[in-house]
C-alpha positions, 0 to 999 in steps of 0.5 A: 425294042423290036425283034431283030431279023438275023436272017441274011435272006430276009432282012427286008422284014426288019422294016415291018417290026420297026414300023410296028414298034414305032407306032406302039411307042408313039401310042398309035394303037389304031395304027398298030391294029390297022397295019397290014401284014401280007404273006404267009411265010414264016417271017410274015407270021412272026410280024403278025404275031408281034402285032397281036402281042403288042395289041394284047400288051396294050389291052392288058395295060389298059385293064383295071388292076385287080 
């Protein structure tokens, strides 16, 4: 599940989290990696971190088991 934006001032960021989650769920890892995150405020940084975390999780799942 994507993170949930609870800030009343920033509900429009929810669409970014939801879009990244949908791309990842569909297995569109190029789409996740190419998703453009704009801005430098706290929520933009959270979206960018979520994007990096999704990509790292995917990379870890593709790595051979020890």
